[in-house]
N, CA, C and O atoms as a Tripos MOL2 file, in Angstrom:
@<TRIPOS>MOLECULE
protein
  300   299    75     0     0
PROTEIN
NO_CHARGES

@<TRIPOS>ATOM
      1 N          16.5550   -5.2980  -19.0060 N.3       1 UNK1
      2 CA         15.9310   -4.0080  -19.5030 C.3       1 UNK1
      3 C          16.6770   -3.7650  -20.8740 C.2       1 UNK1
      4 O          16.9850   -2.6280  -21.2320 O.2       1 UNK1
      5 N          16.9330   -4.8240  -21.5750 N.am      2 UNK2
      6 CA         17.4410   -4.6080  -22.9280 C.3       2 UNK2
      7 C          16.4740   -4.0240  -23.7010 C.2       2 UNK2
      8 O          16.9250   -3.4860  -24.7110 O.2       2 UNK2
      9 N          15.2340   -3.9540  -23.5450 N.am      3 UNK3
     10 CA         14.1400   -3.4150  -24.6450 C.3       3 UNK3
     11 C          13.6940   -2.0310  -24.0220 C.2       3 UNK3
     12 O          12.6500   -1.5500  -24.4630 O.2       3 UNK3
     13 N          14.3550   -1.3740  -23.0820 N.am      4 UNK4
     14 CA         13.6810   -0.2930  -22.4720 C.3       4 UNK4
     15 C          13.5070    0.9230  -23.4700 C.2       4 UNK4
     16 O          12.4810    1.6000  -23.4020 O.2       4 UNK4
     17 N          14.3940    1.1810  -24.3010 N.am      5 UNK5
     18 CA         14.1630    2.3030  -25.4970 C.3       5 UNK5
     19 C          12.8490    1.7820  -26.1820 C.2       5 UNK5
     20 O          11.9030    2.5690  -26.2360 O.2       5 UNK5
     21 N          12.7260    0.6590  -26.6540 N.am      6 UNK6
     22 CA         11.4500    0.4260  -27.5520 C.3       6 UNK6
     23 C          10.2710    0.4430  -26.7220 C.2       6 UNK6
     24 O           9.2170    0.7030  -27.3020 O.2       6 UNK6
     25 N          10.2280    0.1820  -25.2710 N.am      7 UNK7
     26 CA          9.0490    0.1910  -24.4820 C.3       7 UNK7
     27 C           8.6150    1.5220  -24.0540 C.2       7 UNK7
     28 O           7.4370    1.7580  -23.7870 O.2       7 UNK7
     29 N           9.7350    2.5710  -23.9710 N.am      8 UNK8
     30 CA          9.3470    3.8640  -23.4670 C.3       8 UNK8
     31 C           8.1690    4.5360  -24.1250 C.2       8 UNK8
     32 O           7.1940    4.9270  -23.4820 O.2       8 UNK8
     33 N           8.2900    4.6500  -25.3730 N.am      9 UNK9
     34 CA          7.1170    5.3990  -26.1100 C.3       9 UNK9
     35 C           5.6620    4.8520  -25.7910 C.2       9 UNK9
     36 O           4.7530    5.6110  -25.4570 O.2       9 UNK9
     37 N           5.4970    3.4020  -25.9240 N.am     10 UNK10
     38 CA          4.2140    2.9250  -25.5180 C.3      10 UNK10
     39 C           3.9040    3.2340  -24.0770 C.2      10 UNK10
     40 O           2.8190    3.7430  -23.7930 O.2      10 UNK10
     41 N           4.7460    2.9700  -23.2050 N.am     11 UNK11
     42 CA          4.3630    3.3210  -21.5660 C.3      11 UNK11
     43 C           3.9920    4.7200  -21.4730 C.2      11 UNK11
     44 O           2.9650    5.0980  -20.9090 O.2      11 UNK11
     45 N           4.9390    5.5790  -22.0980 N.am     12 UNK12
     46 CA          4.5010    7.0390  -21.7690 C.3      12 UNK12
     47 C           3.1400    7.5730  -22.5530 C.2      12 UNK12
     48 O           2.4220    8.4820  -22.1350 O.2      12 UNK12
     49 N           2.9520    6.8970  -23.6510 N.am     13 UNK13
     50 CA          1.5900    7.4380  -24.2740 C.3      13 UNK13
     51 C           0.5120    6.6120  -23.6830 C.2      13 UNK13
     52 O          -0.5810    7.1690  -23.5810 O.2      13 UNK13
     53 N           0.6180    5.3650  -23.2670 N.am     14 UNK14
     54 CA         -0.5350    4.7620  -22.5060 C.3      14 UNK14
     55 C          -0.6780    5.3880  -21.2310 C.2      14 UNK14
     56 O          -1.8350    5.4900  -20.8230 O.2      14 UNK14
     57 N           0.3020    5.8600  -20.4650 N.am     15 UNK15
     58 CA          0.1250    6.4500  -19.1100 C.3      15 UNK15
     59 C          -0.5470    7.8520  -19.3760 C.2      15 UNK15
     60 O          -1.3900    8.2800  -18.5870 O.2      15 UNK15
     61 N          -0.1430    8.6090  -20.5660 N.am     16 UNK16
     62 CA         -0.9720    9.7520  -20.7620 C.3      16 UNK16
     63 C          -2.4480    9.5030  -20.9030 C.2      16 UNK16
     64 O          -3.3330   10.0850  -20.2760 O.2      16 UNK16
     65 N          -2.6050    8.5150  -21.8530 N.am     17 UNK17
     66 CA         -3.9570    8.2780  -22.2140 C.3      17 UNK17
     67 C          -4.8690    7.8790  -20.9370 C.2      17 UNK17
     68 O          -5.8910    8.4880  -20.6210 O.2      17 UNK17
     69 N          -4.3450    6.7760  -20.2620 N.am     18 UNK18
     70 CA         -5.0350    6.3630  -19.0580 C.3      18 UNK18
     71 C          -5.1630    7.6040  -17.9540 C.2      18 UNK18
     72 O          -6.1690    7.5890  -17.2440 O.2      18 UNK18
     73 N          -4.4350    8.4110  -17.8180 N.am     19 UNK19
     74 CA         -4.3400    9.5460  -16.9700 C.3      19 UNK19
     75 C          -5.6010   10.4060  -17.4670 C.2      19 UNK19
     76 O          -6.4670   10.7890  -16.6810 O.2      19 UNK19
     77 N          -5.6260   10.6630  -18.7940 N.am     20 UNK20
     78 CA         -6.7280   11.6340  -19.4460 C.3      20 UNK20
     79 C          -8.1440   10.8710  -19.1290 C.2      20 UNK20
     80 O          -9.1050   11.5240  -18.7240 O.2      20 UNK20
     81 N          -8.2200    9.5200  -19.3240 N.am     21 UNK21
     82 CA         -9.4680    8.8990  -19.2790 C.3      21 UNK21
     83 C          -9.9440    9.0500  -17.6950 C.2      21 UNK21
     84 O         -11.0400    9.5040  -17.3660 O.2      21 UNK21
     85 N          -9.0930    8.6640  -16.9280 N.am     22 UNK22
     86 CA         -9.3950    8.6170  -15.4700 C.3      22 UNK22
     87 C          -9.7440   10.0550  -14.9510 C.2      22 UNK22
     88 O         -10.6630   10.2040  -14.1450 O.2      22 UNK22
     89 N          -8.9690   11.1710  -15.4410 N.am     23 UNK23
     90 CA         -9.2900   12.4740  -15.1560 C.3      23 UNK23
     91 C         -10.5020   12.8430  -15.6410 C.2      23 UNK23
     92 O         -11.1510   13.5550  -14.8750 O.2      23 UNK23
     93 N         -11.0470   12.5520  -16.7730 N.am     24 UNK24
     94 CA        -12.1710   12.9230  -17.3710 C.3      24 UNK24
     95 C         -13.4420   12.0940  -16.6660 C.2      24 UNK24
     96 O         -14.5620   12.6050  -16.6670 O.2      24 UNK24
     97 N         -13.2510   11.0640  -16.1920 N.am     25 UNK25
     98 CA        -14.3670   10.4020  -15.2410 C.3      25 UNK25
     99 C         -14.4310   10.9320  -13.9970 C.2      25 UNK25
    100 O         -15.5290   10.9350  -13.4420 O.2      25 UNK25
    101 N         -13.4400   11.4030  -13.4150 N.am     26 UNK26
    102 CA        -13.4260   12.0880  -12.1900 C.3      26 UNK26
    103 C         -14.0310   13.5800  -12.4040 C.2      26 UNK26
    104 O         -14.8410   14.0610  -11.6110 O.2      26 UNK26
    105 N         -13.5910   14.2150  -13.4710 N.am     27 UNK27
    106 CA        -14.2250   15.3610  -13.7540 C.3      27 UNK27
    107 C         -15.6890   15.3750  -13.9090 C.2      27 UNK27
    108 O         -16.3610   16.2710  -13.3970 O.2      27 UNK27
    109 N         -16.1640   14.5030  -14.5340 N.am     28 UNK28
    110 CA        -17.5240   14.3170  -14.9770 C.3      28 UNK28
    111 C         -18.3040   14.2520  -13.5200 C.2      28 UNK28
    112 O         -19.2030   15.0840  -13.3950 O.2      28 UNK28
    113 N         -18.0910   13.4510  -12.5100 N.am     29 UNK29
    114 CA        -18.4550   13.3370  -11.2920 C.3      29 UNK29
    115 C         -18.5230   14.5670  -10.4890 C.2      29 UNK29
    116 O         -19.5110   14.7450   -9.7750 O.2      29 UNK29
    117 N         -17.4990   15.5010  -10.5350 N.am     30 UNK30
    118 CA        -17.5450   16.6720   -9.9200 C.3      30 UNK30
    119 C         -18.4630   17.6800  -10.4170 C.2      30 UNK30
    120 O         -19.0070   18.4530   -9.6280 O.2      30 UNK30
    121 N         -18.6900   17.7320  -11.7490 N.am     31 UNK31
    122 CA        -19.5710   18.8210  -12.3580 C.3      31 UNK31
    123 C         -20.9880   18.5930  -11.9540 C.2      31 UNK31
    124 O         -21.6080   17.5330  -12.0410 O.2      31 UNK31
    125 N         -21.4540   19.8560  -11.4550 N.am     32 UNK32
    126 CA        -22.9560   19.7520  -10.8810 C.3      32 UNK32
    127 C         -23.8440   19.9950  -11.9010 C.2      32 UNK32
    128 O         -23.4490   20.5610  -12.9210 O.2      32 UNK32
    129 N         -25.0880   19.6160  -11.7620 N.am     33 UNK33
    130 CA        -26.2230   19.6010  -12.7630 C.3      33 UNK33
    131 C         -26.2100   18.6320  -13.8160 C.2      33 UNK33
    132 O         -26.9140   18.8610  -14.7990 O.2      33 UNK33
    133 N         -25.5080   17.5620  -13.7690 N.am     34 UNK34
    134 CA        -25.6180   16.5980  -14.8370 C.3      34 UNK34
    135 C         -26.2540   15.4630  -14.2940 C.2      34 UNK34
    136 O         -25.8430   14.9280  -13.2630 O.2      34 UNK34
    137 N         -27.3950   14.9980  -15.0330 N.am     35 UNK35
    138 CA        -28.3520   13.9760  -14.7030 C.3      35 UNK35
    139 C         -27.4810   12.7250  -14.4070 C.2      35 UNK35
    140 O         -26.4310   12.4490  -14.9890 O.2      35 UNK35
    141 N         -28.0720   12.0050  -13.4130 N.am     36 UNK36
    142 CA        -27.4070   10.7030  -12.9140 C.3      36 UNK36
    143 C         -27.0640    9.7060  -13.9820 C.2      36 UNK36
    144 O         -26.0130    9.0650  -13.9990 O.2      36 UNK36
    145 N         -28.0910    9.6140  -14.9320 N.am     37 UNK37
    146 CA        -27.7450    8.5300  -15.9740 C.3      37 UNK37
    147 C         -26.6610    8.8260  -16.8050 C.2      37 UNK37
    148 O         -25.8460    7.9820  -17.1780 O.2      37 UNK37
    149 N         -26.6350   10.1680  -17.1390 N.am     38 UNK38
    150 CA        -25.4770   10.5780  -18.0900 C.3      38 UNK38
    151 C         -24.2300   10.5030  -17.2720 C.2      38 UNK38
    152 O         -23.1970   10.0570  -17.7700 O.2      38 UNK38
    153 N         -24.2830   10.9170  -16.0470 N.am     39 UNK39
    154 CA        -22.9680   11.0150  -15.1540 C.3      39 UNK39
    155 C         -22.4410    9.4580  -15.0070 C.2      39 UNK39
    156 O         -21.2250    9.2700  -15.0390 O.2      39 UNK39
    157 N         -23.1530    8.5690  -14.8790 N.am     40 UNK40
    158 CA        -22.8840    7.2400  -14.7340 C.3      40 UNK40
    159 C         -22.2830    6.5480  -15.9440 C.2      40 UNK40
    160 O         -21.4220    5.6730  -15.8640 O.2      40 UNK40
    161 N         -22.8510    7.0520  -17.1710 N.am     41 UNK41
    162 CA        -22.2020    6.5870  -18.5390 C.3      41 UNK41
    163 C         -20.9280    7.2300  -18.7940 C.2      41 UNK41
    164 O         -19.9800    6.6480  -19.3200 O.2      41 UNK41
    165 N         -20.9150    8.5960  -18.3650 N.am     42 UNK42
    166 CA        -19.7110    9.4290  -18.7520 C.3      42 UNK42
    167 C         -18.6120    8.9390  -17.8510 C.2      42 UNK42
    168 O         -17.4380    9.1380  -18.1640 O.2      42 UNK42
    169 N         -18.9500    8.2850  -16.7090 N.am     43 UNK43
    170 CA        -17.9460    7.7150  -15.7740 C.3      43 UNK43
    171 C         -17.4670    6.3100  -16.0950 C.2      43 UNK43
    172 O         -16.2630    6.0630  -16.1710 O.2      43 UNK43
    173 N         -18.4650    5.3280  -16.2980 N.am     44 UNK44
    174 CA        -18.1120    4.1100  -16.6790 C.3      44 UNK44
    175 C         -17.2140    3.9760  -17.9730 C.2      44 UNK44
    176 O         -16.1670    3.3290  -18.0000 O.2      44 UNK44
    177 N         -17.7970    4.7260  -19.1330 N.am     45 UNK45
    178 CA        -17.1800    4.3520  -20.5500 C.3      45 UNK45
    179 C         -15.7270    4.9690  -20.3590 C.2      45 UNK45
    180 O         -14.9360    4.2940  -21.0190 O.2      45 UNK45
    181 N         -15.1770    5.8710  -19.7810 N.am     46 UNK46
    182 CA        -13.7480    6.2240  -19.8540 C.3      46 UNK46
    183 C         -12.8370    5.2240  -18.8590 C.2      46 UNK46
    184 O         -11.6220    5.1050  -19.0170 O.2      46 UNK46
    185 N         -13.5010    4.6040  -17.9340 N.am     47 UNK47
    186 CA        -12.9490    3.7230  -17.0420 C.3      47 UNK47
    187 C         -12.5880    2.5050  -17.8960 C.2      47 UNK47
    188 O         -11.4440    2.0520  -17.9380 O.2      47 UNK47
    189 N         -13.5980    2.0110  -18.5560 N.am     48 UNK48
    190 CA        -13.4900    0.7080  -19.3930 C.3      48 UNK48
    191 C         -12.4650    1.1990  -20.5230 C.2      48 UNK48
    192 O         -11.6040    0.3590  -20.7840 O.2      48 UNK48
    193 N         -12.3960    2.3130  -21.1920 N.am     49 UNK49
    194 CA        -11.2280    2.6070  -22.1020 C.3      49 UNK49
    195 C          -9.9770    2.5660  -21.3910 C.2      49 UNK49
    196 O          -8.9960    2.0180  -21.8950 O.2      49 UNK49
    197 N          -9.9400    3.1290  -20.2100 N.am     50 UNK50
    198 CA         -8.6400    2.9680  -19.6180 C.3      50 UNK50
    199 C          -8.0700    1.6200  -19.2200 C.2      50 UNK50
    200 O          -6.8640    1.3770  -19.2160 O.2      50 UNK50
    201 N          -9.0290    0.7550  -18.8830 N.am     51 UNK51
    202 CA         -8.7320   -0.7080  -18.6720 C.3      51 UNK51
    203 C          -8.3020   -1.3120  -20.0800 C.2      51 UNK51
    204 O          -7.2470   -1.9380  -20.1800 O.2      51 UNK51
    205 N          -9.0390   -1.1320  -21.0240 N.am     52 UNK52
    206 CA         -8.6180   -1.6000  -22.4530 C.3      52 UNK52
    207 C          -7.2060   -1.1440  -22.8220 C.2      52 UNK52
    208 O          -6.3900   -1.8650  -23.3970 O.2      52 UNK52
    209 N          -7.0150   -0.0220  -22.4830 N.am     53 UNK53
    210 CA         -5.6330    0.7550  -22.9190 C.3      53 UNK53
    211 C          -4.5050    0.1350  -22.0890 C.2      53 UNK53
    212 O          -3.3510    0.0150  -22.5010 O.2      53 UNK53
    213 N          -4.9040   -0.2140  -20.9900 N.am     54 UNK54
    214 CA         -3.8370   -0.8810  -20.0180 C.3      54 UNK54
    215 C          -3.6240   -2.1810  -20.5680 C.2      54 UNK54
    216 O          -2.4370   -2.4900  -20.6810 O.2      54 UNK54
    217 N          -4.5460   -3.0980  -20.9730 N.am     55 UNK55
    218 CA         -4.4140   -4.3930  -21.5110 C.3      55 UNK55
    219 C          -3.5710   -4.2030  -22.8580 C.2      55 UNK55
    220 O          -2.6410   -4.9740  -23.0940 O.2      55 UNK55
    221 N          -3.9260   -3.1030  -23.7950 N.am     56 UNK56
    222 CA         -3.1060   -3.0770  -24.8830 C.3      56 UNK56
    223 C          -1.6930   -2.7160  -24.5860 C.2      56 UNK56
    224 O          -0.8090   -3.1260  -25.3360 O.2      56 UNK56
    225 N          -1.4170   -1.9950  -23.5720 N.am     57 UNK57
    226 CA         -0.1260   -1.6850  -23.1240 C.3      57 UNK57
    227 C           0.7420   -3.0220  -22.8270 C.2      57 UNK57
    228 O           1.8600   -3.3170  -23.2490 O.2      57 UNK57
    229 N          -0.1010   -3.7150  -21.9950 N.am     58 UNK58
    230 CA          0.5820   -5.0980  -21.4300 C.3      58 UNK58
    231 C           0.8720   -5.8410  -22.7770 C.2      58 UNK58
    232 O           2.0420   -6.1250  -23.0340 O.2      58 UNK58
    233 N           0.0230   -6.1210  -23.5190 N.am     59 UNK59
    234 CA          0.2790   -6.8630  -24.9500 C.3      59 UNK59
    235 C           1.5020   -6.3890  -25.6170 C.2      59 UNK59
    236 O           2.4520   -7.0910  -25.9630 O.2      59 UNK59
    237 N           1.3800   -5.2240  -25.7460 N.am     60 UNK60
    238 CA          2.6560   -4.5560  -26.5710 C.3      60 UNK60
    239 C           3.9700   -4.8880  -25.7980 C.2      60 UNK60
    240 O           4.9490   -5.3070  -26.4160 O.2      60 UNK60
    241 N           3.9880   -4.7360  -24.6880 N.am     61 UNK61
    242 CA          5.1570   -5.0830  -23.7630 C.3      61 UNK61
    243 C           5.4500   -6.3690  -23.9450 C.2      61 UNK61
    244 O           6.6480   -6.6320  -24.0450 O.2      61 UNK61
    245 N           4.6230   -7.3090  -24.0220 N.am     62 UNK62
    246 CA          4.8100   -8.6300  -24.3210 C.3      62 UNK62
    247 C           5.4630   -8.8450  -25.6890 C.2      62 UNK62
    248 O           6.4410   -9.5850  -25.8000 O.2      62 UNK62
    249 N           4.9310   -8.2060  -26.7220 N.am     63 UNK63
    250 CA          5.4600   -8.4040  -28.0800 C.3      63 UNK63
    251 C           6.9660   -7.7330  -27.9950 C.2      63 UNK63
    252 O           7.8950   -8.2830  -28.5860 O.2      63 UNK63
    253 N           7.1070   -6.9010  -27.4740 N.am     64 UNK64
    254 CA          8.5110   -6.1450  -27.4620 C.3      64 UNK64
    255 C           9.4800   -7.1290  -26.8230 C.2      64 UNK64
    256 O          10.5270   -7.4370  -27.3930 O.2      64 UNK64
    257 N           9.1770   -7.5580  -25.7950 N.am     65 UNK65
    258 CA         10.0810   -8.5970  -25.0420 C.3      65 UNK65
    259 C          10.0640  -10.0380  -25.8250 C.2      65 UNK65
    260 O          10.9680  -10.8330  -25.5680 O.2      65 UNK65
    261 N           9.1540  -10.3520  -26.6810 N.am     66 UNK66
    262 CA          9.2750  -11.3870  -27.3160 C.3      66 UNK66
    263 C          10.0200  -11.3400  -28.4390 C.2      66 UNK66
    264 O          10.2300  -12.3770  -29.0690 O.2      66 UNK66
    265 N          10.5020  -10.1780  -28.8300 N.am     67 UNK67
    266 CA         11.2620   -9.8960  -30.2720 C.3      67 UNK67
    267 C          10.5780   -9.2930  -31.2040 C.2      67 UNK67
    268 O          11.1990   -9.0080  -32.2280 O.2      67 UNK67
    269 N           9.5200   -9.0300  -31.1430 N.am     68 UNK68
    270 CA          8.5760   -8.5560  -32.3680 C.3      68 UNK68
    271 C           8.5490   -7.0990  -32.1650 C.2      68 UNK68
    272 O           7.6670   -6.5230  -31.5280 O.2      68 UNK68
    273 N           9.5190   -6.5470  -32.7140 N.am     69 UNK69
    274 CA          9.6800   -5.0370  -32.6180 C.3      69 UNK69
    275 C           8.6190   -4.2060  -33.6370 C.2      69 UNK69
    276 O           8.3280   -3.0410  -33.3650 O.2      69 UNK69
    277 N           8.1750   -4.7360  -34.5790 N.am     70 UNK70
    278 CA          7.4940   -3.9920  -35.6080 C.3      70 UNK70
    279 C           6.1910   -4.7790  -35.8620 C.2      70 UNK70
    280 O           6.1970   -5.9270  -36.3070 O.2      70 UNK70
    281 N           5.0750   -4.0910  -35.5510 N.am     71 UNK71
    282 CA          3.6670   -4.5420  -35.7700 C.3      71 UNK71
    283 C           3.3860   -4.5780  -36.9820 C.2      71 UNK71
    284 O           2.6780   -5.5060  -37.3720 O.2      71 UNK71
    285 N           3.8490   -3.6020  -37.9000 N.am     72 UNK72
    286 CA          3.3810   -3.5300  -39.2920 C.3      72 UNK72
    287 C           3.8990   -4.8220  -40.0250 C.2      72 UNK72
    288 O           3.3580   -5.0790  -41.1000 O.2      72 UNK72
    289 N           4.8680   -5.6510  -39.5760 N.am     73 UNK73
    290 CA          5.3600   -6.7010  -40.2380 C.3      73 UNK73
    291 C           4.3780   -7.6820  -40.3730 C.2      73 UNK73
    292 O           4.5210   -8.5460  -41.2380 O.2      73 UNK73
    293 N           3.3790   -7.6750  -39.6270 N.am     74 UNK74
    294 CA          2.0790   -8.6110  -39.7070 C.3      74 UNK74
    295 C           1.1530   -8.5680  -40.9440 C.2      74 UNK74
    296 O           0.4810   -9.4820  -41.4230 O.2      74 UNK74
    297 N           1.2800   -7.3050  -41.3390 N.am     75 UNK75
    298 CA          0.2920   -7.0170  -42.3940 C.3      75 UNK75
    299 C           0.9160   -6.7520  -43.8890 C.2      75 UNK75
    300 O           0.1680   -6.5030  -44.8350 O.2      75 UNK75
@<TRIPOS>BOND
     1     1     2 1
     2     2     3 1
     3     3     4 2
     4     3     5 am
     5     5     6 1
     6     6     7 1
     7     7     8 2
     8     7     9 am
     9     9    10 1
    10    10    11 1
    11    11    12 2
    12    11    13 am
    13    13    14 1
    14    14    15 1
    15    15    16 2
    16    15    17 am
    17    17    18 1
    18    18    19 1
    19    19    20 2
    20    19    21 am
    21    21    22 1
    22    22    23 1
    23    23    24 2
    24    23    25 am
    25    25    26 1
    26    26    27 1
    27    27    28 2
    28    27    29 am
    29    29    30 1
    30    30    31 1
    31    31    32 2
    32    31    33 am
    33    33    34 1
    34    34    35 1
    35    35    36 2
    36    35    37 am
    37    37    38 1
    38    38    39 1
    39    39    40 2
    40    39    41 am
    41    41    42 1
    42    42    43 1
    43    43    44 2
    44    43    45 am
    45    45    46 1
    46    46    47 1
    47    47    48 2
    48    47    49 am
    49    49    50 1
    50    50    51 1
    51    51    52 2
    52    51    53 am
    53    53    54 1
    54    54    55 1
    55    55    56 2
    56    55    57 am
    57    57    58 1
    58    58    59 1
    59    59    60 2
    60    59    61 am
    61    61    62 1
    62    62    63 1
    63    63    64 2
    64    63    65 am
    65    65    66 1
    66    66    67 1
    67    67    68 2
    68    67    69 am
    69    69    70 1
    70    70    71 1
    71    71    72 2
    72    71    73 am
    73    73    74 1
    74    74    75 1
    75    75    76 2
    76    75    77 am
    77    77    78 1
    78    78    79 1
    79    79    80 2
    80    79    81 am
    81    81    82 1
    82    82    83 1
    83    83    84 2
    84    83    85 am
    85    85    86 1
    86    86    87 1
    87    87    88 2
    88    87    89 am
    89    89    90 1
    90    90    91 1
    91    91    92 2
    92    91    93 am
    93    93    94 1
    94    94    95 1
    95    95    96 2
    96    95    97 am
    97    97    98 1
    98    98    99 1
    99    99   100 2
   100    99   101 am
   101   101   102 1
   102   102   103 1
   103   103   104 2
   104   103   105 am
   105   105   106 1
   106   106   107 1
   107   107   108 2
   108   107   109 am
   109   109   110 1
   110   110   111 1
   111   111   112 2
   112   111   113 am
   113   113   114 1
   114   114   115 1
   115   115   116 2
   116   115   117 am
   117   117   118 1
   118   118   119 1
   119   119   120 2
   120   119   121 am
   121   121   122 1
   122   122   123 1
   123   123   124 2
   124   123   125 am
   125   125   126 1
   126   126   127 1
   127   127   128 2
   128   127   129 am
   129   129   130 1
   130   130   131 1
   131   131   132 2
   132   131   133 am
   133   133   134 1
   134   134   135 1
   135   135   136 2
   136   135   137 am
   137   137   138 1
   138   138   139 1
   139   139   140 2
   140   139   141 am
   141   141   142 1
   142   142   143 1
   143   143   144 2
   144   143   145 am
   145   145   146 1
   146   146   147 1
   147   147   148 2
   148   147   149 am
   149   149   150 1
   150   150   151 1
   151   151   152 2
   152   151   153 am
   153   153   154 1
   154   154   155 1
   155   155   156 2
   156   155   157 am
   157   157   158 1
   158   158   159 1
   159   159   160 2
   160   159   161 am
   161   161   162 1
   162   162   163 1
   163   163   164 2
   164   163   165 am
   165   165   166 1
   166   166   167 1
   167   167   168 2
   168   167   169 am
   169   169   170 1
   170   170   171 1
   171   171   172 2
   172   171   173 am
   173   173   174 1
   174   174   175 1
   175   175   176 2
   176   175   177 am
   177   177   178 1
   178   178   179 1
   179   179   180 2
   180   179   181 am
   181   181   182 1
   182   182   183 1
   183   183   184 2
   184   183   185 am
   185   185   186 1
   186   186   187 1
   187   187   188 2
   188   187   189 am
   189   189   190 1
   190   190   191 1
   191   191   192 2
   192   191   193 am
   193   193   194 1
   194   194   195 1
   195   195   196 2
   196   195   197 am
   197   197   198 1
   198   198   199 1
   199   199   200 2
   200   199   201 am
   201   201   202 1
   202   202   203 1
   203   203   204 2
   204   203   205 am
   205   205   206 1
   206   206   207 1
   207   207   208 2
   208   207   209 am
   209   209   210 1
   210   210   211 1
   211   211   212 2
   212   211   213 am
   213   213   214 1
   214   214   215 1
   215   215   216 2
   216   215   217 am
   217   217   218 1
   218   218   219 1
   219   219   220 2
   220   219   221 am
   221   221   222 1
   222   222   223 1
   223   223   224 2
   224   223   225 am
   225   225   226 1
   226   226   227 1
   227   227   228 2
   228   227   229 am
   229   229   230 1
   230   230   231 1
   231   231   232 2
   232   231   233 am
   233   233   234 1
   234   234   235 1
   235   235   236 2
   236   235   237 am
   237   237   238 1
   238   238   239 1
   239   239   240 2
   240   239   241 am
   241   241   242 1
   242   242   243 1
   243   243   244 2
   244   243   245 am
   245   245   246 1
   246   246   247 1
   247   247   248 2
   248   247   249 am
   249   249   250 1
   250   250   251 1
   251   251   252 2
   252   251   253 am
   253   253   254 1
   254   254   255 1
   255   255   256 2
   256   255   257 am
   257   257   258 1
   258   258   259 1
   259   259   260 2
   260   259   261 am
   261   261   262 1
   262   262   263 1
   263   263   264 2
   264   263   265 am
   265   265   266 1
   266   266   267 1
   267   267   268 2
   268   267   269 am
   269   269   270 1
   270   270   271 1
   271   271   272 2
   272   271   273 am
   273   273   274 1
   274   274   275 1
   275   275   276 2
   276   275   277 am
   277   277   278 1
   278   278   279 1
   279   279   280 2
   280   279   281 am
   281   281   282 1
   282   282   283 1
   283   283   284 2
   284   283   285 am
   285   285   286 1
   286   286   287 1
   287   287   288 2
   288   287   289 am
   289   289   290 1
   290   290   291 1
   291   291   292 2
   292   291   293 am
   293   293   294 1
   294   294   295 1
   295   295   296 2
   296   295   297 am
   297   297   298 1
   298   298   299 1
   299   299   300 2
@<TRIPOS>SUBSTRUCTURE
     1 UNK1         2 RESIDUE 1 A UNK
     2 UNK2         6 RESIDUE 1 A UNK
     3 UNK3        10 RESIDUE 1 A UNK
     4 UNK4        14 RESIDUE 1 A UNK
     5 UNK5        18 RESIDUE 1 A UNK
     6 UNK6        22 RESIDUE 1 A UNK
     7 UNK7        26 RESIDUE 1 A UNK
     8 UNK8        30 RESIDUE 1 A UNK
     9 UNK9        34 RESIDUE 1 A UNK
    10 UNK10       38 RESIDUE 1 A UNK
    11 UNK11       42 RESIDUE 1 A UNK
    12 UNK12       46 RESIDUE 1 A UNK
    13 UNK13       50 RESIDUE 1 A UNK
    14 UNK14       54 RESIDUE 1 A UNK
    15 UNK15       58 RESIDUE 1 A UNK
    16 UNK16       62 RESIDUE 1 A UNK
    17 UNK17       66 RESIDUE 1 A UNK
    18 UNK18       70 RESIDUE 1 A UNK
    19 UNK19       74 RESIDUE 1 A UNK
    20 UNK20       78 RESIDUE 1 A UNK
    21 UNK21       82 RESIDUE 1 A UNK
    22 UNK22       86 RESIDUE 1 A UNK
    23 UNK23       90 RESIDUE 1 A UNK
    24 UNK24       94 RESIDUE 1 A UNK
    25 UNK25       98 RESIDUE 1 A UNK
    26 UNK26      102 RESIDUE 1 A UNK
    27 UNK27      106 RESIDUE 1 A UNK
    28 UNK28      110 RESIDUE 1 A UNK
    29 UNK29      114 RESIDUE 1 A UNK
    30 UNK30      118 RESIDUE 1 A UNK
    31 UNK31      122 RESIDUE 1 A UNK
    32 UNK32      126 RESIDUE 1 A UNK
    33 UNK33      130 RESIDUE 1 A UNK
    34 UNK34      134 RESIDUE 1 A UNK
    35 UNK35      138 RESIDUE 1 A UNK
    36 UNK36      142 RESIDUE 1 A UNK
    37 UNK37      146 RESIDUE 1 A UNK
    38 UNK38      150 RESIDUE 1 A UNK
    39 UNK39      154 RESIDUE 1 A UNK
    40 UNK40      158 RESIDUE 1 A UNK
    41 UNK41      162 RESIDUE 1 A UNK
    42 UNK42      166 RESIDUE 1 A UNK
    43 UNK43      170 RESIDUE 1 A UNK
    44 UNK44      174 RESIDUE 1 A UNK
    45 UNK45      178 RESIDUE 1 A UNK
    46 UNK46      182 RESIDUE 1 A UNK
    47 UNK47      186 RESIDUE 1 A UNK
    48 UNK48      190 RESIDUE 1 A UNK
    49 UNK49      194 RESIDUE 1 A UNK
    50 UNK50      198 RESIDUE 1 A UNK
    51 UNK51      202 RESIDUE 1 A UNK
    52 UNK52      206 RESIDUE 1 A UNK
    53 UNK53      210 RESIDUE 1 A UNK
    54 UNK54      214 RESIDUE 1 A UNK
    55 UNK55      218 RESIDUE 1 A UNK
    56 UNK56      222 RESIDUE 1 A UNK
    57 UNK57      226 RESIDUE 1 A UNK
    58 UNK58      230 RESIDUE 1 A UNK
    59 UNK59      234 RESIDUE 1 A UNK
    60 UNK60      238 RESIDUE 1 A UNK
    61 UNK61      242 RESIDUE 1 A UNK
    62 UNK62      246 RESIDUE 1 A UNK
    63 UNK63      250 RESIDUE 1 A UNK
    64 UNK64      254 RESIDUE 1 A UNK
    65 UNK65      258 RESIDUE 1 A UNK
    66 UNK66      262 RESIDUE 1 A UNK
    67 UNK67      266 RESIDUE 1 A UNK
    68 UNK68      270 RESIDUE 1 A UNK
    69 UNK69      274 RESIDUE 1 A UNK
    70 UNK70      278 RESIDUE 1 A UNK
    71 UNK71      282 RESIDUE 1 A UNK
    72 UNK72      286 RESIDUE 1 A UNK
    73 UNK73      290 RESIDUE 1 A UNK
    74 UNK74      294 RESIDUE 1 A UNK
    75 UNK75      298 RESIDUE 1 A UNK
């Protein structure tokens, strides 16, 4: 856990974002009166975004463990 301090911020931000997306998807299914087509779209899109965010988090953790602390150095 030598990189814990560098991984803390991405983990916290990604966790909050993923919780928001999942919460929004669940909220949309609870709200009455929303047409089924819109409900499905508003349920699936946030879940896809949550999965993508998880993938980005995993990628960032691998970068940090690999010794690349600064993403901006690539540009």
